C-alpha positions in Angstrom: 143.0 131.0 2.5 145.1 133.2 4.7 148.6 132.0 5.4 151.5 133.5 7.4 154.8 133.7 5.5 157.9 133.8 7.7 161.5 134.7 6.8 164.8 135.7 8.3 165.7 132.6 10.2 169.1 131.0 10.0 172.4 130.5 11.8 174.0 133.2 14.0 176.9 133.2 16.4 176.4 134.0 20.1 176.1 137.7 20.4 175.0 138.0 16.9 171.7 139.2 15.4 168.8 138.1 13.2 165.6 139.7 12.1 162.5 137.7 11.5 159.6 138.8 9.4 156.1 137.6 9.0 153.4 138.7 6.6 150.0 137.3 5.8 149.1 136.2 2.3 145.6 135.8 1.0 142.4 137.8 1.6 141.6 139.2 5.0 139.8 142.1 6.5 141.8 143.0 9.6 144.6 141.9 11.9 144.5 142.1 15.7 147.6 141.0 17.6 150.7 139.5 16.1 153.5 137.7 17.8 156.2 135.1 17.9 156.4 131.8 19.7 159.3 129.4 19.8 159.7 125.7 20.4 162.9 123.8 21.0 163.2 120.0 20.8 161.9 118.5 24.0 160.6 121.8 25.3 157.2 123.4 25.5 156.2 126.1 23.1 156.5 129.5 24.7 155.5 133.0 23.8 158.5 135.1 22.9 156.9 138.5 22.1 153.5 139.9 21.2 152.3 143.2 19.8 148.8 144.5 19.5 147.2 146.5 16.8 147.8 149.6 19.0 151.5 148.6 19.3 151.4 147.6 22.9 154.1 144.9 23.5 155.1 142.2 25.9 158.1 139.9 26.1 159.3 136.7 27.5 161.5 137.7 30.5 164.6 136.0 29.1 164.6 138.1 25.9 163.8 141.5 27.4 166.4 144.0 26.4 167.6 141.8 23.6 164.6 141.3 21.3 162.3 143.9 19.9 159.0 143.2 18.3 157.5 145.8 15.9 154.9 145.9 13.1 154.2 147.9 10.0 150.5 148.1 9.6 150.7 149.5 6.1 152.6 146.3 5.0 150.7 144.0 7.5 154.1 142.8 8.6 155.5 141.9 12.0 159.2 141.8 12.8 161.3 140.4 15.6 164.7 141.9 15.9 166.9 139.5 17.8 170.1 140.9 19.2 172.7 139.5 21.5 171.6 136.0 20.6 172.4 133.1 23.0 172.6 129.4 22.3 169.4 128.9 24.4 167.6 131.0 21.8 167.9 128.1 19.4 164.4 127.0 18.4 161.8 126.9 15.7 160.2 130.3 15.7 156.5 130.5 14.7 154.5 133.5 13.8 151.1 133.8 15.3 148.4 136.3 14.4 144.7 136.8 15.0 143.1 137.6 11.7 139.6 138.3 10.5 139.1 136.9 6.9 137.0 139.1 4.7 134.0 136.8 4.9 134.7 135.0 8.2 135.2 135.2 11.9 138.3 136.1 13.8 140.7 133.2 14.1 144.3 132.5 15.2 146.7 131.7 12.4 150.2 130.1 12.6 153.2 130.1 10.3 155.0 126.9 9.5 158.0 128.0 11.5 161.5 129.2 10.8 164.6 127.7 12.3 166.9 129.9 14.4 170.2 128.3 15.4 172.7 130.1 17.6 176.1 128.3 17.7 179.8 129.0 17.5 
């Protein structure tokens, strides 16, 4: 079964940086888009950044100029470089990807989430 493995979350000071990574494990044929959502307590889940297989990107307005999403197709890995972090960036960040299993249909997959906390 395909799973998304996330890493890189943790504690950062305001103005600091973190880099999140997400890589699928298991058997699959191809990956379409990959992206990151976040959800803070009491808040709705929101799309932070997304990147297509052709490397087109889009971002949540509040993170533009601070966050950069990228992918390494050879490693099947998506990254989220988070700079100039603010307390309002504190949330659980979830990796999301549309993946075609080797013997199945395209489906959306989700990581279990990695905590990002921005605090002094």
